[in-house]
C-alpha positions as CSV (number, residue, x, y, z in Angstrom):
1,M,0.0,0.0,0.0
2,I,2.8,2.4,0.8
3,A,4.4,1.8,-2.6
4,I,1.0,2.5,-4.3
5,V,0.6,5.7,-2.5
6,F,4.0,7.1,-3.2
7,G,4.0,5.7,-6.7
8,A,0.7,7.2,-7.5
9,Q,1.6,10.6,-6.1
10,G,4.8,10.7,-8.0
11,S,3.2,9.8,-11.3
12,G,0.1,11.8,-11.0
13,A,-2.2,8.8,-11.5
14,M,-4.3,9.7,-8.5
15,A,-4.7,13.4,-9.5
16,Q,-8.5,13.1,-9.7
17,N,-9.0,11.7,-6.2
18,S,-9.7,14.0,-3.3
19,Q,-7.1,15.0,-0.8
20,D,-9.3,13.5,1.9
21,D,-9.1,10.0,0.4
22,A,-5.3,10.3,0.2
23,A,-5.1,11.4,3.8
24,Q,-7.3,8.6,5.0
25,L,-5.2,6.0,3.2
26,T,-2.0,7.3,4.6
27,E,-3.5,7.3,8.1
28,A,-4.6,3.7,7.8
29,V,-1.2,2.6,6.7
30,A,0.5,4.4,9.6
31,T,-2.0,2.9,12.0
32,D,-1.4,-0.6,10.8
33,I,2.4,-0.2,11.2
34,T,2.0,1.2,14.7
35,D,-0.4,-1.5,15.8
36,A,2.1,-4.1,14.6
37,D,4.9,-2.6,16.6
38,D,2.7,-2.4,19.7
39,A,1.6,-6.0,19.4
40,A,5.2,-7.1,19.3
41,G,5.8,-5.3,22.5
42,P,9.1,-3.9,23.8
43,R,12.2,-5.9,22.7
44,F,14.9,-6.8,25.3
45,V,18.2,-8.6,24.9
46,A,18.1,-11.5,27.3
47,N,21.8,-11.8,27.6
48,P,24.5,-9.1,27.0
49,V,26.2,-9.4,23.7
50,V,29.9,-9.8,24.1
51,Q,32.2,-9.6,21.1
52,A,35.4,-11.6,21.4
53,L,38.5,-9.4,21.3
54,P,41.4,-10.2,19.0
55,E,44.5,-11.7,20.6
56,K,46.6,-8.9,22.0
57,A,49.7,-8.2,20.0
58,D,53.1,-8.1,21.6
59,S,53.4,-4.9,23.7
60,E,55.8,-2.4,22.2
61,I,58.5,-1.2,24.5
62,A,59.2,2.5,24.5
63,P,62.5,3.5,22.9
64,V,65.4,3.3,25.3
65,E,68.6,5.3,25.0
66,A,71.7,3.1,25.4
67,S,75.3,3.6,24.5
68,S,75.9,0.0,23.6
69,L,74.0,-3.3,22.9
70,V,75.2,-4.5,26.3
71,D,73.6,-1.5,28.0
72,L,70.4,-1.9,26.0
73,V,70.0,-5.6,26.9
74,A,70.6,-4.7,30.6
75,T,68.0,-2.0,30.5
76,L,65.1,-3.9,28.9
77,P,62.6,-5.6,31.2
78,T,62.5,-9.3,30.8
79,D,60.1,-10.4,33.5
80,G,56.9,-10.3,31.4
81,A,55.4,-13.3,29.7
82,L,56.1,-13.8,26.0
83,S,53.7,-14.5,23.2
84,R,54.1,-17.7,21.4
85,E,55.8,-16.0,18.5
86,M,58.3,-14.1,20.7
87,R,59.0,-17.3,22.6
88,C,60.0,-19.0,19.4
89,L,62.3,-16.1,18.4
90,A,63.9,-16.0,21.9
91,G,64.2,-19.8,21.8
92,A,66.2,-19.7,18.6
93,V,68.5,-17.1,20.1
94,Y,68.9,-19.2,23.2
95,F,69.6,-22.6,21.6
96,E,71.5,-21.3,18.6
97,A,73.7,-18.6,20.0
98,R,73.5,-18.3,23.8
99,G,77.3,-18.8,23.9
100,E,77.9,-16.1,21.4
101,P,78.5,-12.4,22.1
102,L,75.4,-10.3,22.1
103,S,76.1,-9.1,18.6
104,G,76.1,-12.7,17.4
105,Q,72.8,-13.4,19.2
106,L,71.2,-10.4,17.6
107,A,72.5,-11.4,14.2
108,V,70.7,-14.8,14.6
109,A,67.5,-13.1,15.7
110,R,67.9,-10.7,12.7
111,V,68.1,-13.6,10.3
112,I,64.8,-15.0,11.6
113,V,63.1,-11.6,11.4
114,N,64.4,-11.1,7.9
115,R,63.1,-14.5,6.9
116,T,59.5,-13.6,8.0
117,E,59.7,-10.6,5.7
118,S,61.0,-12.6,2.7
119,N,58.7,-14.5,0.4
120,R,61.1,-17.4,0.4
121,F,60.2,-18.4,3.9
122,P,57.2,-18.6,6.2
123,D,55.8,-15.3,7.5
124,D,55.9,-16.0,11.3
125,Y,58.7,-16.7,13.7
126,C,57.6,-20.1,14.9
127,S,57.2,-21.4,11.4
128,V,60.6,-20.1,10.4
129,V,62.3,-21.6,13.4
130,T,60.6,-25.0,13.1
131,Q,60.9,-25.2,9.3
132,R,62.3,-28.6,8.4
133,S,66.1,-28.9,8.2
134,Q,66.8,-25.3,9.2
135,F,67.8,-25.3,12.8
136,S,69.6,-28.3,14.3
137,F,68.2,-27.8,17.9
138,V,64.6,-28.3,16.7
139,R,63.4,-31.9,17.2
140,N,60.3,-33.2,15.4
141,G,59.1,-29.7,14.8
142,R,59.4,-28.7,18.4
143,I,61.6,-26.2,20.2
144,P,63.1,-27.6,23.5
145,Q,62.4,-26.0,26.8
146,P,65.0,-23.5,27.9
147,R,66.2,-23.0,31.4
148,L,63.7,-20.2,32.3
149,Q,65.5,-19.0,35.3
150,S,68.9,-18.7,33.6
151,A,70.6,-15.4,32.7
152,A,71.0,-16.8,29.2
153,W,67.3,-17.0,28.8
154,R,66.8,-13.4,30.1
155,R,69.3,-12.2,27.6
156,A,67.7,-14.2,24.8
157,K,64.3,-12.6,25.6
158,A,65.9,-9.1,25.5
159,I,67.6,-9.8,22.2
160,A,64.4,-11.1,20.7
161,T,62.6,-7.9,21.7
162,I,65.5,-5.8,20.3
163,A,65.4,-7.6,17.0
164,H,61.6,-7.6,16.8
165,Q,61.3,-3.9,17.3
166,E,64.5,-3.1,15.4
167,M,66.0,-1.2,18.4
168,W,69.6,-1.8,17.4
169,D,71.4,-2.3,14.1
170,S,72.9,-5.7,13.4
171,Q,76.0,-6.5,11.5
172,A,74.0,-9.2,9.8
173,Q,71.9,-6.5,8.1
174,D,69.6,-8.3,5.6
175,A,71.1,-11.8,6.0
176,L,68.8,-14.8,5.5
177,Y,71.3,-17.6,6.1
178,F,74.2,-18.4,8.5
179,H,76.4,-21.3,9.4
180,A,79.1,-22.2,11.8
181,T,82.7,-21.2,10.8
182,Y,83.9,-24.8,11.2
183,V,81.7,-26.1,8.3
184,R,81.6,-25.3,4.6
185,P,78.1,-25.9,3.2
186,R,77.8,-26.1,-0.6
187,W,74.9,-23.6,-0.6
188,A,77.2,-20.8,0.8
189,R,79.1,-20.6,-2.5
190,N,76.2,-18.8,-4.1
191,K,75.5,-16.4,-1.3
192,I,76.8,-13.0,-0.4
193,A,78.6,-12.9,3.0
194,R,77.4,-10.1,5.2
195,A,79.4,-10.6,8.4
196,T,81.4,-13.1,10.5
197,I,80.6,-12.8,14.2
198,D,82.5,-15.1,16.5
199,R,81.6,-18.7,15.3
200,H,79.0,-17.8,12.7
201,I,79.1,-16.5,9.1
202,F,76.0,-14.6,7.9
203,Y,74.9,-14.5,4.2
204,R,72.3,-12.9,2.0
């Protein structure tokens, strides 16, 4: 009925009808709509609607002024819990390079971060670290449990944060590969060396 009223007025098809007829028709339609709403009664939500929030991203740490990487590592808080992704990154630093100088640990972390940004590798830390035949400490796709109360684990967490937030430049730069200095893998022949840090050589 509403469509007929508006359509007729717009086209002039009802021009011969009296204004009273049109008014009565409009009033009848409005009454029907109001009665229908009243019959339904007020509408209440029985239970509150709660929308699930997305998983909270890793908290960003405010920039810290430090004169050296050693000072930066010592300054960063390491008591908080890590997300799964950051735990994988810190785990790689811990198991692959905890005996290396901090610059070497940062270079290892930098390689993992670089890989997530390259289309040649997976796009998250855990998938990069557990990718088959990439890191020798990984067993059956699982990262071992570090000694959580150790100083080495605290340093690894700090280094992971530094690499993740790009808080300190690494000698490894844009490296995607590395190997120990005491081995000579065939694949290294076709790569560009970026840095040698203690017992590791880093390549692009």
